[in-house]
C-alpha positions, 0 to 999 in steps of 0.5 A, a space after each residue: 695259411 692263418 685264415 685257411 685254405 680256399 678250395 675252388 673245385 666247383 663241387 659245392 660240398 667238396 669246397 665246403 669240406 676243404 675250405 675251413 678256418 686254418 690256424 685261426 680257427 685252432 687258436 681257441 683249442 690251443 689256448 684251452 690246452 695251454 690253460 689246462 696245462 698251466 692249471 695242472 702245474 699249479 695244482 701239482 706244485 702246490 701239492 693239492 693233487 698229492 693231498 687228494 691221493 693221500 686222503 684216498 689212500 687212507 680211506 681205502 680199506 678193501 676191494 670195494 673202497 679201492 674201486 670207489 677211490 679209483 673212480 673218484 680219483 679219476 673224476 676229480 682229476 678230470 674236474 681239477 685239470 680240465 683237460 682230457 689227456 692230462 687227467 689220464 696221464 697225471 695220476 700215473 705220475 703222482 
């Protein structure tokens, strides 16, 4: 199971599709997600994210600046957290 399933259907294209890496090939992805979650927790505990949001709130004066602040907040969350799902969910918790 760790190294993956090996198909022997006799059809080369089906065997290539079905015979992939298994759990071993997913290890890199799992480590990436865990590292992103750890980085996000560090940023949340140290109040870095709260300070960024508070700065953006103080700079917001009208509709245009609200749109600009929202877009920059989204961009910063993607850069700081390093993980797509967390960067979408986290601003809603702040």
